[in-house]
Each structure stands twice: as C-alpha cells, then as structure tokens.
C-alpha positions, 0 to 999 in steps of 0.5 A: 683446966681439965676437961672435967672442969670445962664440962661443969662450967657454963662456958669455958676456954682451955689454952685458947690461942687466936692468931691473926696473920701468919709467920713473923707478921702474926698477931696474938689476939689471945695467948694461952687463955684458960678461964671458966664461967660459972652457971648463974653468974654475971661476969664482966670482961675488961681490958684496954683496946687490943687486949683480946676481950672481944676476941675471947667473947667471939671465940666463946660464943662460936662467932670466931674460931680459935687458932688452937685450944678448946672452947666449951658451952656446957658439955659441948666443945664448940671449937671443933664444930662445923658452921652448921653445928655452930649455927644450931648451938647459937640458936638454941643455947646462946643469947646475944646483946650488942652495942648496936642493938642489931634489931631488924628495922622492918619488924615490930618489937614483938617480932624482933623478940620472937625471931630466935624462937621463930627460927628454931620453930618454937613457941614462947614460954608464956610465963617467961614471956610475961615476966620478961616483957613486964620486967623490961616495961615493953608491953606498950611498945610491942607494936612499935618498930625500932625506928619508933623507939629510943635507944634504951627501948631498943636495947631492952627489946634486944635483951628480951630477944636474948633471954626469951629462948632461955639460953645457957648463956647471954653474951653482951658486947658493950651493951651500954655503949650507945646509951645514956646513964639512965638507960644504961642502968635499966639494961644493967639492972635487967641483966643482973636480975636475970642472973638473980631471978632466972639463974641466967649466965651472963658474960659481958665485955665492957670498958666501963667500970660502972657497968662492970660493977654490976657483975659478980666477977670481973676478969681482966685481959692484957695483951691477949692474956688473963691478968687478974680478976675481982669478986664483988667489984665496985667502980673504985676497986675496978679502977684500982685494978686497971691502974695497977695493970697499966703500971705493970704495962708501963 
C-alpha cells in the first residue's frame, strides 16, 4: 500500500509487524499486515484465537505500538506518536465499544455518555444527542447508574458514548460477547445504522459469524497475516470461509 492510499482511507496499516518477546523466543502477533478501511464502511475482523485480530485493532487504535510498520487514522500517522499525542487522537477522533462495557459505576448513563465530551471540553451536538439517545432508546435510562441497567442497556450506553463525539472511527472489540441474542441484535443494528445514516466508520473484532454478517466486509487473519476477505457477508459464507481457512492450516 502506498502512503497516498493510507491517507485516503479512514484507517490503514502498512507492513505492520508486532513481535512479543525477542530473539528466538519472539512471537509474531502481526506479520507484515497491510490493510485499509474505507470511510463509512462497517468492517469485521475475524480469525481463530491467537490470529492477531485484537492486536491489529489495538495497533490501529493507538492502544498498542507496532514493532515496525505504519498505522494511520485518516491522514495522521499514529505509529510514531508520543503517548500524549495518542491520547489526544483517541479522545478527539476515536470511539471505543468493549465487550465489558467499561462504564464508570459511580456515574449515571448520561454522565458516562458525556464523559469523552467533558474530557475534551466540548458540548454535545444537540441534534446528534437526540438522534443517538432516541435511536438507542435510552431517554428513560439517562439517570440510572450502570448497576441499575441490564447488560444490553449498558452496551447501548457504551455505543452512545462512542458515537457522541462524532469520531472518525469506532473500534468495537467483541461488543456482543456478553450479551444475549436479542441485545446483540440491537447493538449490531445500531452499529450498522450508524454507518448507513451517520456515515460512521466501524471496525469490529468478533468471533461470531452472525455478528460479522452485519458488516459490509469481513477481513480474515491467520497466524498474524491477512488470509482473505468477504464482501456482503452472510453467516453461511463466513462459516465457509472459516472452514477453508481451517483446512489450509491443517
């Protein structure tokens, strides 16, 4: 991938390598990964345990530093940034949705949603606030603390928090891993609608073919390398691709 392509993408990696350890004991979590993620597209990253999918997301989001190679968010190369610069990039341009929700238990739902805005010294966009709160059906839950909410409600709060700053990209790490099927569908519907209606970019790590089928594109990893991709995926085509991948590894 050229730097020009990396700049045009919402998020990109060029020849990304991540090694844990050193010398003969070093383990390649990522091995020369070059990939781009388009604006206003929902991409799922899949692969077996240890394939490097979470490491890739962490390097793309500035949560971890690559051993070599380059990572971009828009036109900003984050792979060479200081911790302070990365903190500002994550605060201003990135939203996160985690499997464990990561809400602050002492704050209400509204305070949790507003937290990234408060940290950045910004006021909410009222139209976006009303749209997100309405779409996630949270209006009557804003005064509740996380302990008073179901898992699905907590994850909807986390989705609202991720989107309320209108970030360049939302990274979702197994966002339905702790949810039942109904709550999972609600969260995935929202992520998909944020791409369609708000032109949001979403990159999601998942092991679930049903969750991945909500995406526009699925990128597969195996042993730290890209091993293929699917457009307009369905659970059946995803399972077939995973089966072929397993056969190649056998």
